Every structure is written in structure tokens, then in C-alpha cells.
C-alpha positions in Angstrom: -21.9 227.0 88.5 -18.4 227.7 86.6 -17.6 224.2 84.4 -13.6 223.5 85.5 -10.6 220.9 83.8 -11.4 219.2 87.1 -15.0 219.1 86.5 -14.3 217.6 83.4 -11.6 214.7 85.0 -14.4 214.1 87.4 -16.8 213.3 85.1 -14.9 211.7 83.1 -13.5 209.6 85.8 -17.3 208.5 86.6 -17.9 207.1 82.5 -15.2 205.2 83.0 -16.3 203.8 86.2 -19.2 202.2 84.4 -17.4 201.1 81.7 -15.3 199.0 84.1 -18.1 197.6 85.6 -19.6 196.4 82.2 -16.1 194.9 82.2 -15.8 192.7 85.1 -19.5 191.7 84.2 -17.8 189.8 81.1 -19.3 192.5 79.5 -17.0 195.0 77.9 -18.1 197.4 75.6 -14.4 198.7 74.9 -12.0 196.4 74.6 -9.9 196.6 78.2 -6.3 197.5 76.5 -8.9 201.1 75.2 -10.5 201.5 78.7 -7.4 201.4 80.5 -6.1 204.4 78.6 -9.3 207.1 79.0 -8.6 205.6 82.3 -5.4 208.3 82.2 -6.8 211.4 80.1 -8.9 212.7 83.3 -5.1 212.7 84.6 -3.8 214.5 80.5 -6.7 216.9 81.0 -5.4 218.4 85.2 -2.3 218.9 83.8 -0.2 215.9 84.6 1.2 214.4 81.7 2.3 216.0 78.5 1.2 216.0 75.1 3.2 214.1 74.0 2.3 211.1 76.3 -1.8 212.3 75.3 -0.8 211.4 71.8 1.1 207.8 73.2 -1.4 206.8 74.8 -4.4 207.7 71.7 -2.1 205.6 69.3 -2.0 202.8 71.3 -6.2 202.9 71.8 -6.8 203.2 68.4 -4.3 199.9 68.0 -6.6 198.2 71.0 -9.8 199.3 69.1 -8.3 197.9 65.3 -6.9 194.2 66.9 -10.4 194.0 68.5 -12.6 194.9 65.9 -11.2 192.3 63.8 -11.7 190.4 65.9 -15.3 191.4 66.2 -15.0 190.8 62.4 -13.1 187.4 62.5 -15.9 185.9 64.2 -18.9 187.4 62.5 -17.6 185.5 59.6 -17.4 182.4 61.1 -20.7 183.1 62.3 -22.0 183.5 58.8 -20.0 180.6 57.4 -21.9 178.1 59.7 -25.2 179.7 58.9 -24.5 179.3 55.0 -23.7 175.4 55.7 -27.1 175.1 57.5 -29.3 176.4 55.5 -27.0 174.1 52.3 -27.6 171.1 54.8 -31.3 172.3 55.2 -32.1 172.9 52.0 -31.9 169.1 51.1 -32.5 165.4 52.2 -30.1 164.5 55.0 -29.4 160.7 55.9 -26.7 161.5 58.7 -29.4 159.8 61.4 -30.1 157.1 59.5 -26.5 155.6 58.4 -24.6 156.9 61.7 -23.3 154.4 64.1 -25.7 155.4 66.3 -28.5 156.2 64.4 -30.7 153.5 61.8 -32.1 150.0 62.4 -30.0 146.5 61.9 -31.8 146.7 58.0 -30.9 150.1 57.8 -27.2 150.0 58.2 -26.7 146.5 57.1 -28.5 148.2 53.5 -26.6 151.3 53.5 -23.1 149.2 53.6 -24.1 146.5 50.4 -25.3 150.1 48.7 -21.4 151.1 49.6 -19.3 148.2 49.1 -22.1 145.4 47.7 -21.9 143.5 50.8 -25.7 141.3 51.1 -24.8 140.0 54.7 -27.6 142.5 55.8 -29.7 142.7 53.0 -33.6 141.8 52.7 -34.6 140.0 48.8 -36.9 141.4 46.5 -40.0 139.3 46.2 -40.1 141.1 43.1 -40.7 139.1 40.0 -38.0 140.0 36.7 -39.0 140.2 33.5 -38.0 139.3 30.3 -33.9 138.5 30.9 -33.7 141.7 32.8 -32.2 141.6 36.3 -34.4 140.1 38.9 -36.5 142.2 42.2 -32.9 143.5 43.8 -33.4 144.1 47.4 -35.7 145.8 49.3 -34.8 149.6 50.2 -35.9 149.4 54.3 -38.9 151.1 54.9 -36.8 154.4 56.9 -35.2 154.9 53.8 -38.2 154.1 51.2 -40.4 156.0 54.0 -37.6 159.2 53.1 -37.8 159.3 49.4 -41.7 159.2 49.8 -41.5 162.4 51.9 -39.0 164.3 49.5 -41.5 163.1 46.6 -44.1 164.1 48.8 -42.3 168.0 48.6 -41.3 167.5 44.8 -45.4 166.5 44.0 -47.7 168.8 43.8 -50.5 165.7 43.1 -49.0 163.8 46.0 -49.5 166.6 48.7 -53.5 166.9 47.1 -54.5 163.0 46.6 -54.9 160.2 49.0 -51.8 158.1 49.1 -52.1 154.9 50.1 -49.6 151.6 51.1 -50.5 148.7 49.5 -48.6 145.0 49.4 -50.4 143.3 46.5 -50.0 144.3 42.6 -53.8 146.1 42.1 -55.3 148.0 44.6 -59.0 147.4 44.3 -61.8 150.9 45.1 -65.7 149.7 45.4 -68.3 152.2 45.5 -72.2 151.7 46.0 -73.7 153.0 41.9 -77.3 153.8 43.4 -76.8 154.1 47.6 -78.5 152.2 49.9 -81.7 154.4 50.1 -83.6 154.7 53.7 -87.6 155.7 54.3 -89.4 158.1 56.9 -91.7 156.0 59.0 -94.3 156.2 61.4 -93.3 154.7 65.1 -95.9 151.7 64.1 -95.7 151.6 60.7 -94.8 148.6 59.0 -90.6 149.2 57.6 -90.4 147.5 53.6 -86.9 146.9 52.5 -84.9 149.7 50.8 -83.5 149.8 47.6 -80.7 147.2 46.9 -77.2 149.2 46.6 -75.3 148.4 43.3 -72.2 148.1 43.9 -68.5 148.4 41.4 -65.0 149.0 41.6 -62.1 150.2 40.3 -59.1 149.2 40.2 -55.5 150.9 40.4 -52.7 148.6 39.4 -49.1 149.5 40.5 -46.8 150.5 37.4 -43.0 149.9 37.9 -40.9 153.0 37.0 -37.3 152.9 37.6 -34.4 154.9 37.6 -30.6 154.0 36.7 -28.1 156.4 39.1 -24.2 156.2 38.0 -21.1 157.1 40.9 -17.5 156.6 40.5 -16.1 153.5 42.3 -13.6 155.8 44.1 -15.9 157.9 45.7 -17.5 154.8 46.9 -14.5 154.3 48.5 -14.4 157.4 49.8 -15.9 157.4 52.9 -16.0 161.4 53.4 -18.6 161.2 50.7 -22.4 161.3 51.4 -23.8 158.4 49.3 -26.9 157.9 51.4 -27.7 162.5 51.2 -26.8 161.8 47.0 -28.8 158.5 45.9 -31.8 159.6 48.1 -31.9 163.1 45.8 -30.9 161.5 42.1 -33.8 159.7 42.8 -36.1 162.0 44.7 -35.2 164.0 41.0 -35.8 160.9 38.3 -39.3 159.3 40.1 -40.7 162.9 40.8 -40.6 164.0 37.4 -42.0 160.1 36.4 -44.7 160.4 38.5 -45.3 163.9 38.0 -46.1 163.7 34.9 -47.7 160.4 35.7 -50.1 161.9 37.9 -51.4 164.6 35.7 -51.3 162.9 31.8 -50.3 159.5 32.5 -52.0 156.7 30.0 -52.1 154.5 32.2 -50.9 151.8 30.1 -47.6 151.2 31.4 -48.1 154.3 33.7 -50.6 155.2 36.6 -53.6 157.4 35.0 -54.0 160.9 34.9 -56.0 163.0 36.1 -56.4 165.3 32.7 -56.5 161.7 30.5 -60.4 160.7 31.5 -63.4 161.7 30.0 -65.8 164.9 30.3 -68.3 166.0 30.0 -70.7 169.4 30.4 -73.9 167.1 32.5 -74.1 167.5 35.8 -73.5 165.0 38.5 -76.6 163.5 38.9 -76.9 162.3 35.5 -73.6 162.0 34.3 -72.1 158.1 33.9 -69.6 157.0 36.6 -66.2 157.5 34.6 -66.8 161.1 33.5 -65.7 164.8 35.0 -68.3 167.8 34.9 -66.7 170.3 32.8 -67.2 174.2 33.1 -66.5 176.6 29.6 -64.7 180.4 29.7 -66.7 181.3 26.9 -63.6 181.5 24.6 -62.0 179.0 22.4 -58.3 178.4 24.1 -59.1 181.5 26.3 -61.1 183.5 29.1 -63.8 185.3 27.9 -63.0 188.3 26.8 -66.1 190.4 29.1 -66.0 189.6 32.8 -63.2 185.9 32.2 -63.5 185.1 36.9 -67.0 184.3 36.4 -66.5 181.0 34.8 -63.8 180.2 37.8 -66.6 181.6 40.2 -68.8 178.8 37.8 -66.3 176.0 38.6 -65.6 176.9 42.1 -70.2 176.2 43.1 -70.3 173.5 40.3 -69.1 171.4 42.8 -71.0 170.4 46.0 -70.1 172.3 49.3 -68.8 168.9 51.2 -66.1 169.0 48.2 -64.9 172.4 48.5 -64.5 171.9 52.2 -61.5 170.5 51.8 -61.4 171.8 47.9 -57.9 173.0 46.1 -56.4 174.7 42.5 -54.2 173.3 40.3 -53.5 175.1 37.7 -50.7 175.1 35.2 -48.4 178.2 34.7 -50.0 179.7 31.2 -53.2 179.4 33.0 -51.9 180.7 36.6 -50.4 183.4 34.7 -53.5 184.8 33.6 -55.8 183.9 36.1 -53.5 186.2 38.3 -54.1 189.4 36.2 -57.7 189.3 37.2 -59.0 191.9 39.2 -62.1 191.4 40.6 -65.6 194.0 38.8 -64.7 197.8 40.3 -60.9 196.4 39.1 -59.0 197.3 41.6 -58.6 194.5 43.8 -56.8 191.2 42.4 -59.0 187.5 42.2 -54.8 185.9 43.3 -54.7 186.9 46.9 -50.4 185.9 47.5 -49.8 183.8 50.7 -49.1 186.7 53.1 -47.4 183.0 55.5 -44.0 180.9 54.4 -44.4 177.8 53.4 -48.4 178.5 52.6 -50.5 178.8 49.3 -51.2 181.3 48.1 -55.3 181.9 47.7 -58.1 182.4 44.3 -61.1 182.5 45.6 -60.4 181.8 49.0 -59.2 178.5 48.2 -55.7 177.7 48.2 -53.5 176.9 44.4 -51.2 174.6 43.4 -49.4 175.2 40.1 -48.1 172.1 38.2 -46.3 172.8 35.4 -47.7 168.8 33.7 -51.3 170.9 33.6 -52.1 171.2 29.9 -51.5 174.3 28.3 -53.9 176.5 27.3 -55.3 175.6 24.0 -58.5 175.1 22.1 -60.6 172.6 24.3 -57.3 172.3 26.6 -58.6 171.4 30.5 -56.0 173.2 31.9 -57.6 174.5 35.7 -58.9 171.4 37.7 -60.5 172.6 41.4 -62.0 170.6 44.2 -61.0 168.1 46.6 -58.6 166.1 45.6 -58.1 164.0 47.9 -61.2 162.1 47.4 -61.1 162.3 43.7 -57.8 160.5 43.1 -55.6 158.0 45.1 -51.6 157.6 44.7 -50.9 153.6 46.0 -47.1 153.1 46.6 -45.7 149.8 47.5 -42.2 148.6 47.7 -39.0 150.2 46.3 -36.2 148.1 45.4 -32.0 147.9 44.6 -30.0 146.1 42.4 -26.2 146.9 43.0 -24.1 146.5 39.2 -20.3 147.5 39.3 -19.8 145.5 36.1 -22.0 146.9 33.0 -20.3 150.5 32.8 -17.4 150.5 34.5 -15.6 152.6 36.1 -19.3 153.4 37.1 -21.4 151.9 39.8 -25.6 152.0 38.8 -27.5 151.6 41.5 -31.0 150.2 38.7 -33.6 151.7 41.5 -37.4 150.1 40.4 -40.3 151.8 42.4 -44.5 150.4 42.2 -46.4 152.7 42.1 -50.2 153.9 41.2 -53.0 155.9 39.9 -56.1 156.8 39.0 -60.0 158.7 39.5 -62.2 156.8 42.6 -64.4 159.8 42.9 -65.9 161.7 39.7 -67.8 163.7 41.6 -65.2 165.5 43.9 -63.4 167.5 41.2 -64.1 169.9 38.0 -62.8 170.9 35.3 -62.4 174.3 33.1 -62.2 173.4 29.9 -61.5 177.0 27.8 -63.6 176.4 24.8 -67.3 178.4 24.6 -69.5 175.4 25.1 
């Protein structure tokens, strides 16, 4: 079959008809101006218009396509800007739902009014005692805001993610425990039931310590209603308290701060005979290092030093230096790393099948250092949260307004069998 210009014209008209259908359906595949021009091309192909008209038509189509492309570029840029703004907001605390006119309790609104303007009509006076000649307890941060602060502190602290966190209303949290166990005996159906062993009891006291921060801001920014004061304040307190708490839960001396996990006495004695108040350690086999031969064996020994009931919810807590050394370890074949990176966003990587948490506060590797912990941290370590108070101070540091904020928090070990430590030593 011989294809003529008329055949080409008919085929081209069919294509234009399909494009027109999409345009009428609200999904234009080409700009409407360009579509109109395309409809005239068959006429040129059949000789009904001259080449000058064709050139003019093509120029118009080019202009239409250029205009359409420019509009699409503008829409794409606007979409990208919106996505960047959403990502920026997602990366920081957002209190808009609490401070907005439609959200938040009267207590929250009253407190935020106090923060911005100093109005004390809607805030609750703290009962926290002052010390020395310093300021009084200030005003209590509402539970909604205090809970949000705690949420972001948890995200910043591996220990808060792993340990048991409880809210308390007293200055000391007391945990009783049995030293001997109640005891149980098997008996026959008609046999006598003599008394079981009398349990012994002791207790662990975790006092609430005081940590404070004193962020400052200019009065001009406070007067600017467009300034996001609430988010700024929460972020400042998260950074300050997060750093202080993170160090205390790991290496705190327990005097004016919580007692850190790595500051308790240790011994190589197993659970059955080790006194209460000591952690068991497993040696690496070399002073200040892993053993040169089969270094991963120490990690396996550490896992199995923890009893099975604690391994079910066990995790690793490791400092950066030790973690780097561990990530380089391979199995006996030398083909596979012991460390397995996470394949799911937000999920921790694993070591020997257990999740790994890195904490920069864990002691660095040194001769005899304790630089790796493994076990059930929720059974071993308790963090206590009490109230948070704030005092607005526009006088001490003019032209700045200070927000003297105190938080009561404690920490200590309740179960010394739930965690084992790796000692970088020969024995």
C-alpha cells in the first residue's frame, strides 16, 4: 500500500484527536495553544497553507511550550520549598498545637502568657524549696509542656530510651527487694507443709537531684509575636538538660547528680555469690584492647554471662571508640562482620542479634576500662522524673530576659544481675 500525504494527514489528525480528549478530560498532555497549532499541521501537509504560515505556526507553538514549561518549573520550585519547610519543622519540637488559640489547656495558655509577658495570673506556684539565698521554686511547667520536654530528652539520651523511667512526687524513690527469696518446696498430697524460708528485704533509694539551665533571650524578640518562643525555649532546655543528664546517667558520681551506670563496683564473681551492689564484668583478654586472637569471643562471653530471662530484652550500650573497633570484627571465616547495620529507618543496628545504642558518655577504651555494657537496661537502671519549674527573670541580665529552669531527676541501679560489663583487661 502506498502511503500518501493524505494518509499522513489523517493519521496525524487521529493523534491530535486523542490529545484533545485528554485535554477535555482535564489532563492536557501538551499546552492548549500548542494543541491548536498541531491541528493545522495536516493542512500544511495537504498543501492548503504555505511554508511561511507553517513557520509562523511553529514559532507560536515554541512560545506556548516555553510558557508552559516555565509555569511547571515555578510549580515544582514551590512544591520543593514547601517540602523543605515541612522537613525543617519535623526536625524540631513543635508546640503550635499547645500554644494556638484552639489548643492547649487553660494552664498551658496561662503559663505561655507568663513566659512571654510575665503575667502570673494563670500559672501555678512551685512548692519546690529554695536553697540559700537564691530564687524560690518559680512556677511549675504544665504537664503537657513538661511531657513534651521529656519526650525530646528521651530522643536525645540513649539511657532514657533503654532504662525504666518513672514519674515521682517525692524527693526519694525507694525500691524494696528480696535478698533471699521467699522459697518454695514440693510436697505430696497429704504431706505436712513446713514453713518456707523467711525472706530478707533491703531497699535501694534513688534521690531526686536538681539540674538547672538559664537560657536568655532579648526583650525585642519576646515582644515579637511572630517569634516562635515556645519552640525555642523547649529546644534550648532539651539541649542543656540532655547533655547534663546523658553524662550523669552514665558516669555521674551520685553526690549532686544521679549515680551513673558505669560507676558501681565490679567483680568477676558470678551472680550466685556476688554481693548486692556490684556488677559482674567479663575481661577482653588484653589490657586496654581486645585480644589479638578471636577478639569477638569476649563479646560472645559477655552475652552468655547474662541469664536468659534478661537476654530476652537485652541491648548493647557502647562508646564510640569501642564501637569502631567492634564494627571491624569479622566471624571465624573472615567473610562476614559481626556488626549488622540496620535495614529499617529508625531501627538500631545489631551485634550478635541484639540492638546497639551508641553513647558518647561511655568511658573510652583504656587499661582496665569498662567501655561496653550488655543486658536488660529496663530491669537494671531506673530514672526518676519529678516536676520542672521556671522563673522568668527580666532584671538580672538586661536587656535579656532569663528563664531560670530547674528539673528534678534521679537515677540509679535497681538490679545488678540484669547487666554485665566488658572490662578491657587481661583478667
